N, C-alpha and C positions, 0 to 999 in steps of 0.2 A: 680214285686217286692211286697213283703208283705205290709200290712198296720197295723199301730199301733194306739192305742187310750188309753188315761188315763184321769182320773178325780181326783182332790183333792177338798174336800168340807169341809167347816167349820162345818156343821151339816150333819150327815148321810142322804143320799138321794139316789134315784134311777136315772138311766140314760136311760130311755126308748128310747127316740128319737135318741140319739147318737148311742146307741147299735143297734137299729133297722136299722139305715142308714148304719152303718158299716157292719152289717150282709148282707144287700142287695149287698154291694160291694163284698161279699164273694160268688159269684156265680150267682147272679141275674143281677146286673148292672156292675159287674166287674169280672175279671178272677181268683180271689183268692179262688179257690174251694178245696184246698188241706188240709183244716182243719182250726179250729178256737178255741179260748178259751178266757175265761174271769176270772179274779181273783178279789174277793171282800175282801178288807182288813179292819178289825175292831179289835181293842184291841189286837194288836200284832199277831193275827192269820189271816188265809185267807181261804176263800171258793174258790177253783179253779176248774173250769169246763172246760174240754178240750175234743175235739173229732176230729178224722181225716176225717171229712165229711164237706161238704159245709155249711158254716154258714147260708146261706140264707134258707136252709132246716132244720135247727137245731131244734129238739124237746126239747133239753136241754135249749136253749135260750128262747123258748116259756114257758117252765116251770119256769124259773127264772123270767120272766116278770109276770107270773100269781102269783108267790109267793111274789111279791113286795120286792125283796131283796134290802136292803139299805146298804150303806157303806160310809165311809169317803174317802176311796181310792179305785179306780177301775183301773185295767189294762187289756187291751184286745188286741187281735192279730188275724188277718186272714192271712192264709198262701197261697202262691204260691210256690210250692216246687222247690228249686234249688239244695239242697243237702240233701240226706237222703230220703228214701221212705215215702210214705203217710201212716204213722203209728202213734199211740197215743204217742209213746215215742219221736217223732219228732215234736210234736204239742206244741205251746206256748200259754200262758206264762209259763215259767219254775219257779219252786218254791223250795227253800231250807231253812233250819233253820240255823240261825247264831245268837249267842248272846241271845238265848231264845225267838226269834221272827222270823216270816216268812219273807223271802225276795223273791221278784218276779222280773222277767226280761223278756222283749220282745224286739226283734231286727229285723231289716231288713237291707239288704245290701248284699254285696258279699265279703266273707272272705277267698279266696283261700290261703291255707297254714297256716291258723291260728293256727293249732295244733303245728307246728314247730316254728312259729314266736312268739307265746305267750304260752310257756309251763306251765304245772301245777307242780311247783317244789315240793310242799308238798303232792300233791294228796289227800288233805283233802276233796276236792270236786271233784267228777268224773261225767262225762256225762253218762246218761242212754241211750241216743239215738245217732244219727249219724250226727247231724247238727253242723255246725260251730257256730251257735248262742248259743247252750248250752255249748259248749266248752268255748266261750267267757264269759258266765255267771259264770262258774266255776272259770275261771281265775280271774275275777273281785272279786269274793268272797275270793279267796286265798289272794288277796291283802287287802281286807277289814278285814279279820279275826284277824290280830294282834290288830287292833283298838278295836274290840268288845270283845276280850279276856280280856281287861283291864276295861270293863264296857261300858256304853253307851257313844260313842264318840261324840264330838261336831259336829255340822253341817259343820263347816269350815273344820275339818279334813276329814270328809266323802267326802265333795265336792272336796278336793284336790286329793283324790284317784281316784274319778270318772273322773276328768279332765285329770289327767295323763294317765289313762287307755284309755279314748276316743282319746287322741292324738296318742297313739300307734295304736289303731284300724284304724284311718284315714290313716295311712301310708300304710295300706293293701288294701284300696279301700273304697267305700261308706259304711258309718257306722252310722245308726240311731238306737238309743235304748232308752228304758224306763226301769228304775230300781227303785224299792221302797224297803225300809227297814221297812215299816210300819209307819214311822214318816214323811218322805218326799218322793216326787217323783223327780228323777233326769232324765231330758229329754235332750238327746244329739241329735241335728240336724245337718246333714251333707249334703248329696246329695241323690237323688233317681231317678229312671227311671220314666219319665213322660209318658203321653199318646202317644207322638211322638217317644218314644224309646230313647230319649236323657237322659243322666245321668247328673243332675245338681241340684243346690240348688233351693228352700229350701227342706230339708228333713222332716221337721216338721212344724206345725202351732200351735199357741196358742190362747186361747180366755179366757177372764175373764168375769164373770157375778156377779151381785149383785141384790138381791131382798128381799123384805119382804112381805109375802103373806100368806094367809090361804090355798091356793091351788095352782094349776098350774097357773102361771101368764102369761098374754099376753106378747109375746116377749121372754118368757123363756120356750120354749116347752120342754117336756120330763123330767122335774124335779119336784119333790115335796118335801116338808120339813115340819118339825114340825111347827104348827101354831103360836107358841109364839116366834119363833126364827128368827132372820135375817140371811139370807143365803148368803154365798159367795162361788163361784165355779170357779175353774181354770181348763181348758180343754187343752189337747194337742192331735193332730192327724196328721197322715201323709198327709191327704188332708182335707180341710174344710168339715164338716159334716152337716152344716146348712148354711142358707143365711146370717148369721151374719158376721161381719168384723173380720175374723181370721187374726192374725198377723204372717207373716213368721218368723221362728226362724233363725237368721243369721247363715250362714255356719260355722260349727266348734264350735258352742256355746253350753253351758249347761244352761238350765233353771231349777230352783228348785221350785217345787210346794209344798206348805204346808198350811194346814187349809184353803184351798180355795183361796190362793193368790200365786202369783209368788214372792217369797221372795229373790231370787238371780238370776242374769243373768250374766254369765261370757263368754266372747268370748276368745277362745284360739288363 
């Protein structure tokens, strides 16, 4: 099963350690060799880099590290293909424009029959590739579009749509996903296949960090920030990426990450 990662930060930062560890899972220490991608969100736009190759061997990720790319929101995915061939069009995270800003989505789980169970009534958003994950993203945006057509909706309205959509996905099987509209990250944790082959919760883990430093601080590896600013960072991942105390996200719950904090936790 694929792996997910996201970061929300109060101050734009890089995520070297977390992305490096995630990339190792993509072919070196894990079986997720069928593609990987990362999206850096800043000021309503996004730099999204994807490739249908093993993340552990990625020259693109090496270039991003060398360029010290910083962002307030980061979304990443490493793929173990279950539906759709190993091609760029099937590589996550997926991105679409809605309401004059970029929206990103990454998912893992098994969604047999999602196309018929969750149709695209308006077909305003259409999949480019062959995966159930991209279809799910388009279906979510179809439900979000009426809110954004009237201007920037409140967090509560957006969360209500995400929760209702997550509940529908859970009816079809394991469903973990990360979705960001450039303002907040919505993380839905359900169940995932572990190393023993069993499918069970948790589907995601969360971690919050706080620090004030002029450089990379002891105990806060892989992050750097502006010297005059206090930093807050919230992370979510399929499996813990460091030795810190990651908290399992309860089954069927949605956590909302915004400006480096977990600002909402809703259990369905």
